[in-house]
C-alpha atoms as an extended CHARMM CRD file, in Angstrom:
* protein
*
       192  EXT
         1         1  MET       CA            -52.9770000000      -28.9980000000      -19.2030000000  PROA      1               0.0000000000
         2         2  LYS       CA            -53.6840000000      -30.3930000000      -15.7130000000  PROA      2               0.0000000000
         3         3  ALA       CA            -52.0340000000      -33.7040000000      -16.6190000000  PROA      3               0.0000000000
         4         4  TRP       CA            -48.9110000000      -31.8810000000      -17.7840000000  PROA      4               0.0000000000
         5         5  ARG       CA            -48.7530000000      -29.8840000000      -14.5190000000  PROA      5               0.0000000000
         6         6  ARG       CA            -49.1650000000      -33.0770000000      -12.4330000000  PROA      6               0.0000000000
         7         7  SER       CA            -46.3930000000      -34.8240000000      -14.3300000000  PROA      7               0.0000000000
         8         8  CYS       CA            -44.0690000000      -31.8330000000      -13.7940000000  PROA      8               0.0000000000
         9         9  ILE       CA            -44.8320000000      -31.7890000000      -10.0760000000  PROA      9               0.0000000000
        10        10  SER       CA            -44.2610000000      -35.5450000000       -9.8540000000  PROA      10              0.0000000000
        11        11  LEU       CA            -40.9340000000      -35.2030000000      -11.6840000000  PROA      11              0.0000000000
        12        12  VAL       CA            -39.7560000000      -32.3990000000       -9.3880000000  PROA      12              0.0000000000
        13        13  ALA       CA            -40.7750000000      -34.3950000000       -6.3040000000  PROA      13              0.0000000000
        14        14  ALA       CA            -38.9170000000      -37.4930000000       -7.5440000000  PROA      14              0.0000000000
        15        15  VAL       CA            -35.7500000000      -35.5050000000       -8.2280000000  PROA      15              0.0000000000
        16        16  TRP       CA            -35.9710000000      -33.8390000000       -4.8240000000  PROA      16              0.0000000000
        17        17  LEU       CA            -36.4160000000      -37.1310000000       -2.9880000000  PROA      17              0.0000000000
        18        18  ALA       CA            -33.5790000000      -38.7630000000       -4.9310000000  PROA      18              0.0000000000
        19        19  GLY       CA            -31.2660000000      -35.8910000000       -3.9920000000  PROA      19              0.0000000000
        20        20  CYS       CA            -31.8600000000      -36.3900000000       -0.2700000000  PROA      20              0.0000000000
        21        21  GLY       CA            -29.5160000000      -39.4010000000       -0.2210000000  PROA      21              0.0000000000
        22        22  GLY       CA            -29.7220000000      -42.5370000000        1.8690000000  PROA      22              0.0000000000
        23        23  ASP       CA            -30.6060000000      -46.0610000000        0.8890000000  PROA      23              0.0000000000
        24        24  GLY       CA            -34.3740000000      -45.6160000000        1.1880000000  PROA      24              0.0000000000
        25        25  ASN       CA            -34.4950000000      -47.3580000000        4.5880000000  PROA      25              0.0000000000
        26        26  GLY       CA            -33.7200000000      -44.2390000000        6.5890000000  PROA      26              0.0000000000
        27        27  ALA       CA            -29.9810000000      -45.0010000000        6.8210000000  PROA      27              0.0000000000
        28        28  PRO       CA            -27.6040000000      -42.2920000000        5.6230000000  PROA      28              0.0000000000
        29        29  ALA       CA            -25.6130000000      -42.8110000000        2.4450000000  PROA      29              0.0000000000
        30        30  GLU       CA            -22.1440000000      -44.4070000000        2.7770000000  PROA      30              0.0000000000
        31        31  GLU       CA            -20.1630000000      -41.2600000000        2.0770000000  PROA      31              0.0000000000
        32        32  GLU       CA            -21.9410000000      -39.5260000000        4.9280000000  PROA      32              0.0000000000
        33        33  THR       CA            -21.0160000000      -42.2180000000        7.4690000000  PROA      33              0.0000000000
        34        34  GLU       CA            -17.2720000000      -41.6380000000        7.1550000000  PROA      34              0.0000000000
        35        35  LEU       CA            -15.8890000000      -39.4420000000        9.9030000000  PROA      35              0.0000000000
        36        36  GLU       CA            -14.1370000000      -36.3270000000        8.7300000000  PROA      36              0.0000000000
        37        37  GLN       CA            -10.9620000000      -35.2270000000       10.4770000000  PROA      37              0.0000000000
        38        38  PRO       CA            -10.7510000000      -31.6480000000       11.6980000000  PROA      38              0.0000000000
        39        39  ALA       CA             -8.9440000000      -29.4040000000        9.2090000000  PROA      39              0.0000000000
        40        40  ASP       CA             -6.3450000000      -28.2860000000       11.7660000000  PROA      40              0.0000000000
        41        41  ALA       CA             -5.4110000000      -31.8690000000       12.7360000000  PROA      41              0.0000000000
        42        42  ALA       CA             -4.0890000000      -32.7290000000        9.2740000000  PROA      42              0.0000000000
        43        43  GLN       CA             -1.8650000000      -29.6430000000        8.8820000000  PROA      43              0.0000000000
        44        44  PRO       CA              1.1640000000      -28.8530000000       11.0240000000  PROA      44              0.0000000000
        45        45  VAL       CA              1.0070000000      -25.6690000000       13.0650000000  PROA      45              0.0000000000
        46        46  GLU       CA              3.2800000000      -22.9580000000       11.6230000000  PROA      46              0.0000000000
        47        47  GLU       CA              5.6980000000      -21.3060000000       13.9900000000  PROA      47              0.0000000000
        48        48  PRO       CA              5.5730000000      -17.4930000000       13.9090000000  PROA      48              0.0000000000
        49        49  VAL       CA              8.5830000000      -16.1190000000       12.0500000000  PROA      49              0.0000000000
        50        50  GLU       CA             10.5730000000      -13.4780000000       13.9110000000  PROA      50              0.0000000000
        51        51  VAL       CA             11.2150000000      -10.4250000000       11.7250000000  PROA      51              0.0000000000
        52        52  GLU       CA             13.8900000000       -7.9430000000       12.6860000000  PROA      52              0.0000000000
        53        53  PRO       CA             12.6350000000       -4.3580000000       13.0710000000  PROA      53              0.0000000000
        54        54  LEU       CA             13.4330000000       -2.0400000000       10.1540000000  PROA      54              0.0000000000
        55        55  ALA       CA             14.7490000000        1.3840000000       11.1740000000  PROA      55              0.0000000000
        56        56  VAL       CA             13.3950000000        3.3920000000        8.2310000000  PROA      56              0.0000000000
        57        57  GLU       CA             15.7590000000        5.7690000000        6.4570000000  PROA      57              0.0000000000
        58        58  ILE       CA             14.6510000000        8.0390000000        3.6110000000  PROA      58              0.0000000000
        59        59  HSD       CA             16.7240000000       10.8180000000        2.0630000000  PROA      59              0.0000000000
        60        60  ALA       CA             15.4930000000       12.8740000000       -0.8690000000  PROA      60              0.0000000000
        61        61  SER       CA             16.8640000000       15.7340000000       -2.9090000000  PROA      61              0.0000000000
        62        62  ALA       CA             15.3320000000       18.0460000000       -5.4850000000  PROA      62              0.0000000000
        63        63  THR       CA             16.7320000000       19.6160000000       -8.6150000000  PROA      63              0.0000000000
        64        64  LEU       CA             15.1660000000       22.4740000000      -10.5170000000  PROA      64              0.0000000000
        65        65  ARG       CA             15.1290000000       21.8900000000      -14.2650000000  PROA      65              0.0000000000
        66        66  SER       CA             15.6100000000       24.6430000000      -16.8310000000  PROA      66              0.0000000000
        67        67  ASP       CA             11.7990000000       24.8050000000      -17.2510000000  PROA      67              0.0000000000
        68        68  ARG       CA             11.5520000000       25.5450000000      -13.4730000000  PROA      68              0.0000000000
        69        69  ARG       CA              9.9490000000       22.2150000000      -12.6260000000  PROA      69              0.0000000000
        70        70  LEU       CA             11.2430000000       19.9710000000       -9.8270000000  PROA      70              0.0000000000
        71        71  MET       CA             12.6980000000       16.4860000000      -10.1510000000  PROA      71              0.0000000000
        72        72  ILE       CA             12.9030000000       14.4390000000       -6.9420000000  PROA      72              0.0000000000
        73        73  ASP       CA             15.2660000000       11.5460000000       -6.3290000000  PROA      73              0.0000000000
        74        74  GLY       CA             16.2980000000        9.7690000000       -3.1820000000  PROA      74              0.0000000000
        75        75  GLU       CA             17.6330000000        6.7550000000       -1.3660000000  PROA      75              0.0000000000
        76        76  THR       CA             16.0530000000        4.4920000000        1.2310000000  PROA      76              0.0000000000
        77        77  ASN       CA             16.6170000000        1.2330000000        3.0660000000  PROA      77              0.0000000000
        78        78  LEU       CA             13.0410000000        0.1240000000        2.3580000000  PROA      78              0.0000000000
        79        79  PRO       CA             12.7510000000       -3.0970000000        0.3220000000  PROA      79              0.0000000000
        80        80  ASP       CA             12.6090000000       -3.0480000000       -3.4710000000  PROA      80              0.0000000000
        81        81  GLU       CA              9.0870000000       -2.6730000000       -4.9190000000  PROA      81              0.0000000000
        82        82  THR       CA              7.9940000000       -0.5090000000       -1.9570000000  PROA      82              0.0000000000
        83        83  ARG       CA              5.3790000000        2.0000000000       -3.1090000000  PROA      83              0.0000000000
        84        84  LEU       CA              6.0000000000        5.6210000000       -2.1520000000  PROA      84              0.0000000000
        85        85  LEU       CA              3.9610000000        8.7880000000       -2.5750000000  PROA      85              0.0000000000
        86        86  VAL       CA              5.9510000000       11.9830000000       -3.2380000000  PROA      86              0.0000000000
        87        87  ILE       CA              4.2300000000       15.3400000000       -2.6380000000  PROA      87              0.0000000000
        88        88  VAL       CA              5.4840000000       18.8350000000       -3.4900000000  PROA      88              0.0000000000
        89        89  GLU       CA              3.4940000000       21.6370000000       -1.8130000000  PROA      89              0.0000000000
        90        90  ARG       CA              3.8740000000       25.3680000000       -2.3300000000  PROA      90              0.0000000000
        91        91  GLU       CA              3.8440000000       26.8800000000        1.1540000000  PROA      91              0.0000000000
        92        92  LEU       CA              2.2830000000       30.2110000000        0.1650000000  PROA      92              0.0000000000
        93        93  SER       CA             -0.7770000000       28.8380000000       -1.6210000000  PROA      93              0.0000000000
        94        94  GLY       CA             -0.9930000000       25.2140000000       -0.4530000000  PROA      94              0.0000000000
        95        95  VAL       CA             -1.1030000000       23.9980000000       -4.0690000000  PROA      95              0.0000000000
        96        96  ARG       CA              0.1350000000       20.3910000000       -4.2690000000  PROA      96              0.0000000000
        97        97  TRP       CA              1.5350000000       18.0870000000       -6.9090000000  PROA      97              0.0000000000
        98        98  GLN       CA              1.9480000000       14.3990000000       -6.1960000000  PROA      98              0.0000000000
        99        99  SER       CA              3.3570000000       11.3180000000       -7.8580000000  PROA      99              0.0000000000
       100       100  ARG       CA              3.6050000000        7.6370000000       -6.9710000000  PROA      100             0.0000000000
       101       101  THR       CA              6.9260000000        5.8940000000       -7.3760000000  PROA      101             0.0000000000
       102       102  VAL       CA              8.5570000000        2.5650000000       -6.5210000000  PROA      102             0.0000000000
       103       103  VAL       CA             11.8550000000        1.7500000000       -4.7890000000  PROA      103             0.0000000000
       104       104  GLU       CA             14.3690000000        0.0160000000       -7.0740000000  PROA      104             0.0000000000
       105       105  ASP       CA             17.8550000000       -0.9630000000       -5.8480000000  PROA      105             0.0000000000
       106       106  GLY       CA             17.4590000000        1.2450000000       -2.7730000000  PROA      106             0.0000000000
       107       107  SER       CA             16.5820000000        4.4080000000       -4.6880000000  PROA      107             0.0000000000
       108       108  PHE       CA             13.6260000000        6.2120000000       -6.2230000000  PROA      108             0.0000000000
       109       109  ALA       CA             13.0430000000        9.0780000000       -8.6690000000  PROA      109             0.0000000000
       110       110  THR       CA              9.9950000000       10.9540000000       -9.8830000000  PROA      110             0.0000000000
       111       111  GLY       CA              8.9090000000       14.1930000000      -11.4920000000  PROA      111             0.0000000000
       112       112  PRO       CA              8.6560000000       16.7100000000      -12.9650000000  PROA      112             0.0000000000
       113       113  PHE       CA              6.5340000000       18.5930000000      -10.4250000000  PROA      113             0.0000000000
       114       114  GLY       CA              4.8900000000       21.9310000000      -11.0590000000  PROA      114             0.0000000000
       115       115  PRO       CA              2.8460000000       23.6410000000      -13.7460000000  PROA      115             0.0000000000
       116       116  GLY       CA              4.0140000000       23.7680000000      -17.3450000000  PROA      116             0.0000000000
       117       117  SER       CA              4.8770000000       27.4370000000      -16.8860000000  PROA      117             0.0000000000
       118       118  GLY       CA              7.2830000000       26.5450000000      -14.0640000000  PROA      118             0.0000000000
       119       119  LEU       CA              7.2880000000       27.0120000000      -10.3090000000  PROA      119             0.0000000000
       120       120  PRO       CA              7.2740000000       30.5880000000       -8.9950000000  PROA      120             0.0000000000
       121       121  ASP       CA              9.8650000000       31.6810000000       -6.4410000000  PROA      121             0.0000000000
       122       122  GLY       CA              9.0390000000       30.7590000000       -2.8760000000  PROA      122             0.0000000000
       123       123  GLY       CA              9.0660000000       28.0290000000       -0.2790000000  PROA      123             0.0000000000
       124       124  TYR       CA              8.1390000000       24.4240000000       -1.0490000000  PROA      124             0.0000000000
       125       125  LEU       CA              7.7200000000       21.4040000000        1.1960000000  PROA      125             0.0000000000
       126       126  ILE       CA              8.7520000000       18.0550000000       -0.2850000000  PROA      126             0.0000000000
       127       127  THR       CA              7.3320000000       14.9810000000        1.4500000000  PROA      127             0.0000000000
       128       128  VAL       CA              8.0410000000       11.3100000000        0.7470000000  PROA      128             0.0000000000
       129       129  ASN       CA              5.4540000000        8.9620000000        2.2780000000  PROA      129             0.0000000000
       130       130  LEU       CA              5.5960000000        5.2100000000        2.7080000000  PROA      130             0.0000000000
       131       131  VAL       CA              1.9460000000        4.3320000000        2.1150000000  PROA      131             0.0000000000
       132       132  GLU       CA              0.0200000000        1.8190000000        4.2550000000  PROA      132             0.0000000000
       133       133  ALA       CA              1.1380000000       -1.8080000000        4.2350000000  PROA      133             0.0000000000
       134       134  SER       CA             -2.2730000000       -2.9310000000        2.9550000000  PROA      134             0.0000000000
       135       135  VAL       CA             -1.4820000000       -1.4920000000       -0.5130000000  PROA      135             0.0000000000
       136       136  GLN       CA              2.1090000000       -2.7460000000       -0.6510000000  PROA      136             0.0000000000
       137       137  PRO       CA              3.1150000000       -5.8600000000       -2.6460000000  PROA      137             0.0000000000
       138       138  PRO       CA              3.2470000000       -9.1660000000       -0.6840000000  PROA      138             0.0000000000
       139       139  ALA       CA              7.0800000000       -9.2420000000       -0.5610000000  PROA      139             0.0000000000
       140       140  VAL       CA              7.1350000000       -5.7600000000        1.0110000000  PROA      140             0.0000000000
       141       141  ARG       CA              4.3990000000       -6.6560000000        3.5240000000  PROA      141             0.0000000000
       142       142  GLU       CA              6.4810000000       -9.6710000000        4.5570000000  PROA      142             0.0000000000
       143       143  ARG       CA              9.3450000000       -7.3560000000        5.5430000000  PROA      143             0.0000000000
       144       144  ILE       CA              7.4470000000       -4.4020000000        7.0500000000  PROA      144             0.0000000000
       145       145  GLY       CA              4.5010000000       -6.3590000000        8.5180000000  PROA      145             0.0000000000
       146       146  GLU       CA              0.8310000000       -6.5290000000        7.5980000000  PROA      146             0.0000000000
       147       147  GLN       CA              0.2120000000       -3.3340000000        9.6170000000  PROA      147             0.0000000000
       148       148  GLY       CA              3.7330000000       -1.8860000000        9.3580000000  PROA      148             0.0000000000
       149       149  GLU       CA              4.4760000000       -3.3100000000       12.7980000000  PROA      149             0.0000000000
       150       150  HSD       CA              8.1300000000       -4.0550000000       11.9080000000  PROA      150             0.0000000000
       151       151  LEU       CA              8.8830000000       -0.3760000000       11.1650000000  PROA      151             0.0000000000
       152       152  GLU       CA             10.7450000000        1.7970000000       13.6460000000  PROA      152             0.0000000000
       153       153  GLY       CA             12.6940000000        5.0400000000       13.8030000000  PROA      153             0.0000000000
       154       154  ALA       CA             12.1720000000        8.7930000000       13.8010000000  PROA      154             0.0000000000
       155       155  LEU       CA             10.2500000000        8.7820000000       10.4830000000  PROA      155             0.0000000000
       156       156  VAL       CA              7.6550000000        6.2130000000       11.6330000000  PROA      156             0.0000000000
       157       157  ARG       CA              4.2100000000        7.2530000000       12.8640000000  PROA      157             0.0000000000
       158       158  SER       CA              0.7050000000        5.8090000000       13.1430000000  PROA      158             0.0000000000
       159       159  ALA       CA             -1.3360000000        5.9200000000        9.9670000000  PROA      159             0.0000000000
       160       160  ARG       CA             -4.6660000000        7.7050000000        9.7800000000  PROA      160             0.0000000000
       161       161  HSD       CA             -7.7920000000        5.6630000000       10.3670000000  PROA      161             0.0000000000
       162       162  GLY       CA             -5.9320000000        2.9500000000       12.3370000000  PROA      162             0.0000000000
       163       163  LEU       CA             -4.2480000000        1.3640000000        9.3210000000  PROA      163             0.0000000000
       164       164  GLY       CA             -1.0060000000        0.5310000000       11.1570000000  PROA      164             0.0000000000
       165       165  GLN       CA              2.2960000000        2.3480000000       10.8940000000  PROA      165             0.0000000000
       166       166  VAL       CA              3.7200000000        4.3740000000        8.0110000000  PROA      166             0.0000000000
       167       167  ALA       CA              6.8290000000        6.5000000000        7.4800000000  PROA      167             0.0000000000
       168       168  SER       CA              7.1450000000       10.0850000000        6.2850000000  PROA      168             0.0000000000
       169       169  TYR       CA             10.1450000000       12.2430000000        5.3320000000  PROA      169             0.0000000000
       170       170  SER       CA              9.8610000000       16.0210000000        4.7410000000  PROA      170             0.0000000000
       171       171  ARG       CA             12.2550000000       18.7730000000        3.7200000000  PROA      171             0.0000000000
       172       172  ARG       CA             11.8140000000       22.4690000000        2.8670000000  PROA      172             0.0000000000
       173       173  TYR       CA             13.2590000000       24.0930000000       -0.2400000000  PROA      173             0.0000000000
       174       174  LEU       CA             13.3700000000       27.7040000000       -1.3930000000  PROA      174             0.0000000000
       175       175  ILE       CA             13.2720000000       28.4350000000       -5.1070000000  PROA      175             0.0000000000
       176       176  GLY       CA             14.5960000000       31.7060000000       -6.3910000000  PROA      176             0.0000000000
       177       177  SER       CA             17.7080000000       33.8060000000       -6.8630000000  PROA      177             0.0000000000
       178       178  GLU       CA             17.1840000000       35.7880000000       -3.6390000000  PROA      178             0.0000000000
       179       179  PRO       CA             16.5520000000       33.4050000000       -0.7420000000  PROA      179             0.0000000000
       180       180  ARG       CA             14.4730000000       34.7180000000        2.1210000000  PROA      180             0.0000000000
       181       181  ARG       CA             15.9260000000       34.9470000000        5.5810000000  PROA      181             0.0000000000
       182       182  THR       CA             14.7470000000       31.9980000000        7.5980000000  PROA      182             0.0000000000
       183       183  THR       CA             15.6970000000       30.2030000000       10.7740000000  PROA      183             0.0000000000
       184       184  ASP       CA             14.5410000000       26.8280000000        9.3960000000  PROA      184             0.0000000000
       185       185  GLN       CA             16.9080000000       24.4120000000        7.7290000000  PROA      185             0.0000000000
       186       186  VAL       CA             16.1690000000       24.7560000000        4.0110000000  PROA      186             0.0000000000
       187       187  ASP       CA             17.9460000000       24.1090000000        0.7410000000  PROA      187             0.0000000000
       188       188  VAL       CA             18.0050000000       26.8370000000       -1.8790000000  PROA      188             0.0000000000
       189       189  LEU       CA             17.4470000000       25.7550000000       -5.4730000000  PROA      189             0.0000000000
       190       190  GLU       CA             18.4170000000       27.7630000000       -8.4840000000  PROA      190             0.0000000000
       191       191  VAL       CA             17.8420000000       26.9660000000      -12.1310000000  PROA      191             0.0000000000
       192       192  GLU       CA             20.6250000000       24.7770000000      -13.4690000000  PROA      192             0.0000000000
């Protein structure tokens, strides 16, 4: 048993010494004597590409289906494949429905929003959010910037938690046959 252990230790020591390299005379192995060039010396330095600012435009409209659920569609100048989050919130109760959608050919559509029994009469806030650049596809990040730094306009604001800039569009709607009196700019929806 002791002889077996000694032979194992000797084998491990021989493998370890052989792996250290060199020619046995204290000189380093040949491949170690070649000088390596710095990684940045071999590659040309890329010039920063100037990207024109994008003045964000989002317009959305809602239609009330016969089952009293909302369908949202809209237009935007954001690039194709941009990911958007659409939220419908009932003002009275704060209940929210949300859906993710993607821009295709300058437009987007999503829905239906609301419970299966239909939306009750009242005020609703519809919001379309451009989510943070970090979750956008690479082609979209190229246009809007890695932190949304190429975005500008009235809809643009700083994202929560320091994640760059985002854009948000909101509009109020009233559902029902007897619209309330209001001083806000709202659209009244009736069942089609």
